[in-house]
Structures are given as structure tokens and as C-alpha cells.
RODREN-798331 format. One line per field, with one value per residue (C-alpha): residue in three letters; x, y, z. Coordinates in nm, 2 decimals. Last residue first. Example, Ala and Ser with C-alpha at 12.3 -4.5 7.8 and 13.67 -1.06 7.14 Angstrom:
RODREN-798331
rest <- (SER;ALA) .
c1 <- (1.37;1.23) .
c2 <- (-0.11;-0.45) .
c3 <- (0.71;0.78) .
END
This chain:
RODREN-798331
rest <- (LYS;SER;GLU;VAL;PRO;TYR;GLN;ALA;LEU;ILE;LYS;ASP;ALA;VAL;GLU;LEU;PHE;ALA;LYS;SER;ILE;PRO;SER;ASP;GLY;ASP;SER;LYS;VAL;THR;PRO;VAL;GLY;GLN;ASP;GLY;ASP;ALA;ARG;VAL;LYS;PRO;ASP;LEU;PRO;ILE;GLN;GLY;LEU;LEU;PRO;VAL;SER;THR;LYS;SER;SER;ILE;LYS;LYS;GLY;GLY;ASP;ARG;ASP;PHE;ILE;ASP;THR;LYS;GLU;GLY;CYS;HIS;PRO;CYS;VAL;PHE;ALA;SER;MET;ASN;GLU;VAL;ILE;GLY;MET;VAL;PRO;ALA;LYS;VAL;GLU;GLU;PHE;MET;ARG;LEU;GLY;LYS;GLU;ALA;ASP;VAL;LEU;ALA;ILE;HIS;SER;PRO;THR;THR;VAL;ILE;ILE;ALA;GLY;THR;LEU;PRO;VAL;THR;GLN;VAL;LEU;THR;LEU;GLN;VAL;ASP;GLY;THR;GLY;PRO;PRO;LEU;ASP;ILE;MET;LEU;TYR;ASP;LEU;GLU;GLY;TRP;GLU;VAL;ASP;GLU;LEU;PHE;LYS;LYS;ILE;VAL;GLY;MET;VAL;ILE;PRO;GLY;ARG;TRP;ILE;VAL;PRO;ILE;ASN;PRO;ASP;THR;LEU;PHE;GLY;LEU;SER;MET;LEU;ARG;LEU;GLY;ASP;GLN;GLU;VAL;PRO;ALA;ILE;GLU;LYS;THR;LYS;GLY;ALA;THR;PRO;ARG;ALA;THR;VAL;GLY;LEU;LEU;ILE;HIS;LEU;SER;PRO;GLY;TYR;ILE;ASP;ALA;ASP;LEU;LEU;GLY;VAL;LYS;ALA;GLY;ARG;LYS;GLN;LEU;ALA;LEU;ALA;LEU;ASN;VAL;CYS;VAL;THR;SER;LYS;GLY;VAL;GLY;GLY;LYS;GLY;SER;ALA;VAL;ALA;ILE;ILE;ASN;LYS;VAL;GLY;PRO;ILE;PRO;ALA;GLN;ASP;ASP;PHE;PRO;ASN;GLY;SER;PRO;THR;SER;CYS;SER;SER;PRO;GLN;PRO;LYS;GLN;GLY;ALA;GLY;GLU;GLY;VAL;VAL;GLN;PRO;GLY;GLN;THR;VAL;ILE;GLN;VAL;ASP;LEU;VAL;GLY;LYS;THR;LYS;ALA;LEU;ILE;ASP;PHE;CYS;GLU;ASP;GLU;ILE;ARG;CYS;LYS;GLU;ASP;LYS;ASP;ARG;THR;ALA;LEU;PHE;LEU;THR;VAL;LYS;VAL;ARG;GLY;ASP;ASP;ILE;GLU;VAL;ASP;GLN;ILE;ARG;LYS;ASN;THR;VAL;LEU;ASP;GLY;GLU;GLY;GLY;ILE;ASP;LYS;ILE;GLY;ARG;LEU;ALA;GLU;ILE;ILE;ALA;ASP;ARG;GLU;LEU;MET) .
c1 <- (-0.75;-0.83;-0.70;-0.40;-0.49;-0.37;-0.41;-0.44;-0.17;0.07;-0.01;0.04;0.38;0.49;0.39;0.58;0.89;0.87;0.80;1.12;1.33;1.18;1.28;1.03;1.12;1.48;1.67;1.41;1.29;1.66;1.79;2.00;2.28;2.56;2.62;2.25;2.23;2.53;2.38;2.05;2.22;2.39;2.04;1.90;1.52;1.28;1.02;0.70;0.45;0.47;0.18;0.24;0.10;0.43;0.53;0.37;0.53;0.87;0.86;0.74;1.02;1.27;1.15;1.49;1.85;2.08;2.21;1.89;1.98;1.73;1.85;1.76;2.05;2.23;2.07;2.10;1.81;1.92;1.66;1.57;1.80;1.52;1.23;0.98;0.77;0.44;0.24;0.36;0.15;0.31;0.20;0.54;0.58;0.46;0.72;0.99;0.85;0.92;1.27;1.34;1.18;1.42;1.71;1.63;1.54;1.88;2.06;1.85;1.91;1.61;1.70;1.51;1.32;1.05;0.79;0.64;0.30;0.09;0.33;0.21;0.49;0.74;0.74;0.76;1.05;1.24;1.22;1.35;1.63;1.74;1.78;1.61;1.85;1.94;1.91;1.57;1.48;1.16;0.91;0.67;0.36;0.07;0.26;0.15;0.44;0.75;0.88;1.13;1.11;0.91;1.04;1.39;1.42;1.30;1.56;1.84;1.74;1.75;2.10;2.22;2.07;2.23;2.59;2.75;3.05;2.95;3.24;3.42;3.48;3.13;3.14;2.80;2.48;2.33;2.43;2.22;1.93;1.61;1.44;1.12;1.06;0.92;1.22;1.46;1.37;1.59;1.39;1.31;1.42;1.30;0.93;0.67;0.89;1.18;1.55;1.76;1.86;2.18;2.22;2.45;2.20;2.29;1.98;2.15;2.44;2.22;2.00;2.30;2.33;2.55;2.57;2.24;2.04;1.71;1.71;1.37;1.21;0.90;0.63;0.34;0.16;0.09;0.17;0.52;0.56;0.48;0.75;1.00;0.94;0.98;1.31;1.44;1.32;1.44;1.78;1.80;1.70;1.95;2.00;2.34;2.25;2.05;1.69;1.55;1.33;1.13;0.91;0.59;0.43;0.09;-0.11;0.16;0.01;0.08;0.32;0.11;0.17;0.30;0.35;0.14;0.39;0.63;0.37;0.42;0.32;0.56;0.42;0.34;-0.03;-0.12;-0.06;0.02;0.05;-0.19;0.00;0.09;-0.06;-0.10;0.10;-0.05;-0.11;-0.49;-0.58;-0.63;-0.96;-0.97;-0.74;-0.61;-0.36;-0.33;-0.06;-0.06;0.18;0.14;-0.24;-0.35;-0.57;-0.67;-0.48;-0.28;-0.61;-0.77;-0.47;-0.41;-0.78;-0.79;-0.48;-0.61;-0.94;-0.79;-0.54;-0.80;-1.02;-0.72;-0.63;-0.97;-0.98;-1.26;-1.41;-1.21;-1.16;-0.98;-0.72;-0.64;-0.31;-0.28;0.03;-0.04;0.07;-0.06;-0.40;-0.52;-0.83;-0.97;-1.21;-1.32;-1.53;-1.86;-2.06;-2.17;-1.81;-1.65;-1.90;-2.20;-2.17;-1.87;-1.77;-1.60;-1.68;-1.67;-1.46;-1.64;-1.70;-1.32;-1.29;-1.57;-1.40;-1.07;-1.24;-1.43;-1.11;-0.99;-0.67;-0.61) .
c2 <- (-0.66;-0.72;-0.44;-0.57;-0.64;-0.44;-0.65;-0.99;-0.88;-0.82;-1.16;-1.32;-1.15;-1.30;-1.65;-1.58;-1.50;-1.83;-2.02;-1.86;-1.98;-2.33;-2.35;-2.36;-2.02;-2.10;-1.82;-1.55;-1.60;-1.66;-1.33;-1.33;-1.07;-1.33;-1.19;-1.21;-1.58;-1.67;-1.50;-1.67;-2.00;-1.99;-2.07;-1.92;-1.97;-1.67;-1.64;-1.47;-1.18;-1.16;-0.92;-0.62;-0.65;-0.49;-0.76;-1.05;-0.95;-0.89;-1.24;-1.40;-1.24;-1.36;-1.72;-1.88;-1.79;-1.68;-2.02;-2.21;-2.55;-2.78;-3.12;-3.22;-3.47;-3.34;-3.00;-2.90;-2.67;-2.33;-2.16;-1.80;-1.58;-1.32;-1.26;-1.04;-0.81;-0.65;-0.38;-0.09;0.22;0.56;0.79;0.96;0.80;0.46;0.46;0.53;0.26;0.00;0.12;0.11;-0.24;-0.36;-0.22;-0.44;-0.73;-0.72;-0.73;-1.03;-1.25;-1.37;-1.17;-0.85;-0.69;-0.43;-0.38;-0.03;0.07;0.25;0.54;0.89;1.07;1.35;1.37;0.99;0.96;1.26;1.12;0.77;0.92;1.16;0.90;0.60;0.31;0.09;0.23;0.20;-0.03;0.13;-0.10;0.08;-0.14;-0.15;0.07;0.31;0.53;0.57;0.87;0.98;1.35;1.32;1.02;1.00;1.37;1.37;1.11;1.30;1.62;1.43;1.30;1.66;1.79;1.50;1.56;1.38;1.15;0.89;0.65;0.60;0.24;0.18;0.50;0.67;0.68;0.34;0.28;0.59;0.36;0.35;0.05;-0.03;-0.41;-0.56;-0.79;-0.50;-0.13;0.16;0.45;0.75;1.08;1.44;1.35;1.32;1.19;1.07;1.12;0.81;0.59;0.39;0.02;-0.22;-0.42;-0.75;-0.76;-0.78;-0.56;-0.28;-0.29;-0.26;0.11;0.18;0.55;0.64;0.35;0.47;0.20;0.24;-0.07;-0.07;-0.33;-0.41;-0.70;-1.04;-1.28;-1.33;-0.95;-0.97;-1.24;-1.03;-0.73;-0.97;-1.10;-0.74;-0.62;-0.93;-0.91;-0.54;-0.61;-0.89;-0.84;-0.68;-0.33;-0.23;-0.10;-0.24;-0.11;-0.21;0.08;0.01;0.27;0.15;0.28;0.45;0.64;0.98;0.97;1.07;1.40;1.47;1.84;1.83;1.59;1.89;2.04;2.41;2.48;2.56;2.81;2.63;2.62;2.89;2.64;2.68;3.06;3.33;3.64;3.89;4.24;4.31;4.09;3.78;3.78;3.71;3.53;3.74;3.67;3.40;3.16;2.82;2.60;2.23;2.03;1.64;1.38;1.02;0.99;0.67;0.54;0.81;0.80;1.12;1.27;1.22;1.35;1.65;1.76;1.71;1.91;2.20;2.20;2.21;2.47;2.70;2.65;2.73;3.03;3.19;3.47;3.29;3.26;2.96;2.93;2.61;2.52;2.15;2.03;1.65;1.48;1.13;1.19;1.55;1.63;1.99;2.06;2.41;2.63;2.38;2.57;2.51;2.46;2.11;2.02;2.15;2.00;2.13;2.34;2.22;2.58;2.61;2.32;1.95;1.71;1.40;1.56;1.59;1.22;1.27;1.57;1.38;1.07;1.30;1.46;1.11;0.91;0.66) .
c3 <- (-1.89;-1.52;-1.29;-1.09;-0.72;-0.43;-0.11;-0.29;-0.53;-0.24;-0.10;-0.43;-0.46;-0.13;-0.25;-0.58;-0.38;-0.19;-0.52;-0.66;-0.37;-0.38;-0.74;-1.03;-1.18;-1.21;-1.39;-1.37;-1.01;-0.93;-1.05;-1.37;-1.34;-1.28;-0.93;-0.86;-0.97;-0.75;-0.44;-0.49;-0.56;-0.22;-0.07;0.25;0.24;0.19;0.47;0.37;0.41;0.79;0.88;1.10;1.45;1.58;1.84;1.65;1.32;1.49;1.63;1.31;1.12;1.37;1.32;1.36;1.43;1.15;1.05;1.12;0.97;0.80;0.70;0.34;0.31;0.00;-0.08;0.28;0.37;0.51;0.73;0.67;0.47;0.42;0.65;0.46;0.67;0.58;0.41;0.62;0.57;0.55;0.83;0.88;1.22;1.10;0.83;1.09;1.32;1.05;1.00;1.37;1.39;1.11;1.32;1.62;1.39;1.22;1.55;1.67;1.37;1.17;0.86;0.78;0.49;0.56;0.29;0.26;0.14;-0.12;-0.08;-0.15;-0.34;-0.26;0.13;0.17;-0.08;0.06;0.41;0.30;0.10;0.37;0.65;0.81;0.75;0.46;0.11;-0.06;-0.35;-0.49;-0.66;-0.90;-0.93;-1.18;-1.42;-1.69;-1.81;-1.60;-1.80;-1.53;-1.42;-1.10;-0.91;-1.04;-1.02;-0.66;-0.57;-0.74;-0.55;-0.22;-0.30;-0.37;-0.05;0.15;0.06;-0.23;-0.26;-0.52;-0.55;-0.88;-1.01;-1.13;-1.34;-1.31;-1.52;-1.52;-1.15;-1.07;-1.12;-1.32;-1.46;-1.65;-1.66;-1.98;-2.05;-1.99;-2.03;-1.93;-1.81;-2.04;-1.88;-1.92;-1.93;-2.21;-2.49;-2.28;-2.34;-2.30;-2.00;-2.03;-2.12;-1.92;-1.73;-1.57;-1.35;-1.02;-1.14;-1.28;-0.96;-0.73;-0.64;-0.34;-0.26;-0.44;-0.30;-0.46;-0.73;-0.90;-1.05;-1.27;-1.30;-1.52;-1.35;-1.51;-1.23;-1.37;-1.34;-0.97;-0.93;-1.13;-0.89;-0.59;-0.73;-0.77;-0.42;-0.24;-0.39;-0.31;0.06;0.10;0.48;0.44;0.53;0.83;0.91;0.58;0.31;0.00;-0.09;-0.29;-0.52;-0.66;-0.96;-1.16;-1.46;-1.33;-1.03;-0.73;-0.55;-0.20;-0.12;0.19;0.35;0.42;0.66;0.71;0.35;0.07;-0.18;-0.51;-0.45;-0.70;-0.98;-1.35;-1.29;-1.41;-1.52;-1.25;-1.30;-0.93;-0.69;-0.54;-0.16;-0.16;-0.48;-0.80;-0.97;-1.23;-1.41;-1.31;-1.49;-1.41;-1.57;-1.58;-1.72;-1.83;-1.86;-2.04;-1.76;-1.52;-1.18;-1.25;-1.36;-1.02;-0.82;-1.04;-1.03;-0.65;-0.60;-0.82;-0.65;-0.30;-0.39;-0.54;-0.23;0.00;-0.21;-0.16;-0.42;-0.61;-0.95;-1.06;-1.44;-1.51;-1.78;-1.81;-1.96;-2.03;-2.15;-2.28;-2.64;-2.64;-2.48;-2.42;-2.22;-2.20;-2.00;-1.74;-1.47;-1.65;-1.33;-1.45;-1.52;-1.21;-0.97;-0.77;-0.46;-0.25;-0.16;-0.50;-0.72;-0.61;-0.82;-0.96;-1.30;-1.35;-1.45;-1.70;-1.86;-1.89;-2.05;-2.29;-2.41;-2.53;-2.45;-2.73) .
END
């Protein structure tokens, strides 16, 4: 159970106004309320300096969002009026709500989620969603708590690949409780819309849906939240990197030249917005004949190695081309789940092991 002392101790590491002492020692914490994982902290900050208030509020939010057991955070500040506030206004939950000139200043972690990993591609048809789902299952097999967010609004496929027909429900600490299947926490527009009716929305609506899935879903405590992005470098990608701090992005490509060209564009986009790229996964690598064992490079060969060498981004793995992967996905039982000992599953587990080596799961 989440205790008040744990919240106080977490806030002890935050410097007070001007960097003198800390919030706990200087008795800035007026109240701490805890309700089923929801934490509300009231601070008294004796300053009119809005930048200092924002710095302290942001640091409090960030450190509490990473505290075990915390599912939602609210920071309320009281004290002298900051420059620009109207006389007689009541204290607001945050004086930092005014948009800054830098859209990336509004990033905030998702409480309870330790790592956020985007699975991206420059073009469609490279098997990005299949890689994302199987990789999530591989991480789960290694003992991690995993969530999956389908951010492909126009072409959601998470519900198909996992054979899910349930719908999200109302959450206890947030507006939406994700669908749960075999320990995975899942969210997709595919759970909410008619599969036969296309989604015809302009960018601002899509951006609003992505923010809602990130901020208003009760993700709970997760080691990894895997986000399946649509192909390209558009509104969804920008909304994601502006809303939450990514642990890293995984770029999926096939070995073919045209896929590599677009994959590099996707990779460069994440670099431009200062989001780390964890590595490259080459999907649909060589096809190995099940009868004679002969290896055939249907989509060229070693494309992942080439782009890895060119960009100095590590190659996380090469996933063989196997018709079983397509068949398993169509049946709603991904290969890592249906045949955990197959060469395909072992390839995904090897990629998962490399992710775990970079961002390990806390020992129980």
C-alpha cells in the first residue's frame, strides 16, 4: 500500500526555491492526500517567480510519477501571486499551464510507467505492428509488465493480431481502463469503432485521441508501454514526442532499398526531436525453406546492417520471413504466443533481451 512517508521521502530530493535546502526540510509540503494510487500534494512556495514555481512543480510531478504505486499525480501550489496572475484568483493546480514557446516543454511521464517505447517505420507494409505485438509478448515472457497502445488511428490492428473483442471500461483512477488479455494491458481505437466504417478525421482530432490514450488511460504500473505508431512522420509521431518523454524508438524495416530509404527518414525524425533511437529491427529477413533448408533473400539482404552502419544505430535483430507469422496474426494468436520455441519466437526473444539489457526490469 502506498504510504505518505514514501511520498515525503521522494520529495526530499527536490531543491527548494533558489536551490537552498529541500522541500521537506524547509517545510514546503502542506498536505499529502492519497486515494487508491492517486496522489495530491499541496505546496506552499513563498515566491512570485513563476519559473521557480514551474521548476518545482515539474520536478515534483516527475519524481512522484516514477514512485512505485503512484497511478496519478496532482500538484497544487499556494503562496504569493506570481507575476501576471489576476488579483483575487484562487490557487490553481499548476501555474505552469501557459504554453511555452517550446512544444516539448509540456512532456510529462505517465505515472507508473517506467519505459515508453515507440515502434515505428518510415513506410507501411514492413510488419511493424506484428513486430510490436510479438516483441511485447517476448518482453512479457521475460517477466516484464507490458502494455500495448495502438496509435495507428486510421488502420488499427492490435485487436486483430491479438484476437481481442472486449471493450475498454471506466477506470478507477483515470477515465478509461484498458482491456486486459493474458496480463497485457491494451488500448486501441479498434476496440471502440465499427470495423467496417473508416475513420475519416482531420489531424487535430487524431492528435486529441492520442493525447487521451496517453493521459487518460489507467495504465497502472508497467515496465514497458509499447506504442505501435502509424507509418510515416506525421501528426501522431509529433503528438507522441510532445506529450511524453520516450525511453526510445525502435525502427522496423525490411531489407529492401525502398523500405530502407523511408526507415532512415523515420529514424532521422526521432533524432530531430531529440528522442533516442534504441535500434533497428530488420523484419522479413531471409526465407528458409522448411523442406530443404535453403535460404532465399526475397527482399534483398542485410538491409538492416547497412542502415545500422550508416546511422551508427544498433541492429537489434533480424526476423526471418515465415508464412506462419502472417497466419498466426490473422488468427489472433501471435507466433511468440502460439509457438514459443520456433526460430521466429527465438528471434523476437533475442531482441527483447537486448532491450532488457539496456532498460532492465527491477528485481521483485
